[in-house]
C-alpha positions as semicolon CSV with decimal commas, in nm:
position;residue;x (nm);y (nm);z (nm)
1;X;-1,020;-5,381;-3,347
2;X;-0,811;-5,389;-3,658
3;X;-0,606;-5,143;-3,846
4;X;-0,801;-4,915;-4,089
5;X;-0,818;-5,077;-4,423
6;X;-0,828;-5,444;-4,290
7;X;-0,993;-5,645;-4,564
8;X;-1,371;-5,729;-4,469
9;X;-1,286;-6,101;-4,478
10;X;-1,020;-6,072;-4,223
11;X;-1,252;-5,852;-4,001
12;X;-1,528;-6,130;-4,039
13;X;-1,287;-6,415;-3,958
14;X;-1,167;-6,211;-3,635
15;X;-1,527;-6,154;-3,538
16;X;-1,618;-6,519;-3,568
17;X;-1,324;-6,624;-3,354
18;X;-1,390;-6,356;-3,090
19;X;-1,762;-6,453;-3,080
20;X;-1,673;-6,817;-3,032
21;X;-1,430;-6,720;-2,744
22;X;-1,660;-6,494;-2,569
23;X;-1,920;-6,768;-2,571
24;X;-1,674;-7,009;-2,372
25;X;-1,814;-7,035;-1,999
26;X;-1,462;-7,014;-1,853
27;X;-1,400;-6,688;-2,035
28;X;-1,747;-6,556;-1,936
29;X;-1,663;-6,643;-1,566
30;X;-1,336;-6,491;-1,568
31;X;-1,481;-6,167;-1,703
32;X;-1,747;-6,174;-1,438
33;X;-1,491;-6,195;-1,172
34;X;-1,328;-5,905;-1,323
35;X;-1,654;-5,709;-1,326
36;X;-1,732;-5,736;-1,691
37;X;-1,936;-5,920;-1,894
38;X;-1,919;-6,057;-2,270
39;X;-2,132;-5,862;-2,482
40;X;-2,061;-5,963;-2,848
41;X;-2,167;-5,721;-3,106
42;X;-2,130;-5,718;-3,492
43;X;-1,824;-5,511;-3,640
44;X;-2,057;-5,243;-3,749
45;X;-2,213;-5,213;-3,401
46;X;-1,873;-5,185;-3,234
47;X;-1,770;-4,906;-3,480
48;X;-2,077;-4,730;-3,429
49;X;-2,010;-4,758;-3,055
50;X;-1,655;-4,637;-3,074
51;X;-1,764;-4,338;-3,284
52;X;-2,038;-4,249;-3,030
53;X;-1,793;-4,255;-2,736
54;X;-1,554;-4,034;-2,923
55;X;-1,827;-3,775;-2,954
56;X;-1,940;-3,821;-2,607
57;X;-1,611;-3,787;-2,429
58;X;-1,481;-3,531;-2,675
59;X;-1,783;-3,295;-2,577
60;X;-1,704;-3,401;-2,211
61;X;-1,346;-3,303;-2,235
62;X;-1,439;-2,969;-2,423
63;X;-1,682;-2,872;-2,180
64;X;-1,422;-2,942;-1,880
65;X;-1,175;-2,710;-2,038
66;X;-0,910;-2,964;-2,013
67;X;-0,600;-2,892;-2,220
68;X;-0,293;-3,114;-2,338
69;X;0,014;-2,973;-2,173
């Protein structure tokens, strides 16, 4: 995650660093202990996933009738 407008070169550098970190056995083991797993994706795949979640959860919230007070 980075602010909108972050240069692509910076995004790629962050992506490479995160991918290296997620490949570390110690991090993978710690994530598993917490009930998670490392699932590296490309920046474009992450963006698509986040957009799909906004749609899915937005639909669920609208269907529930929940309102901000």
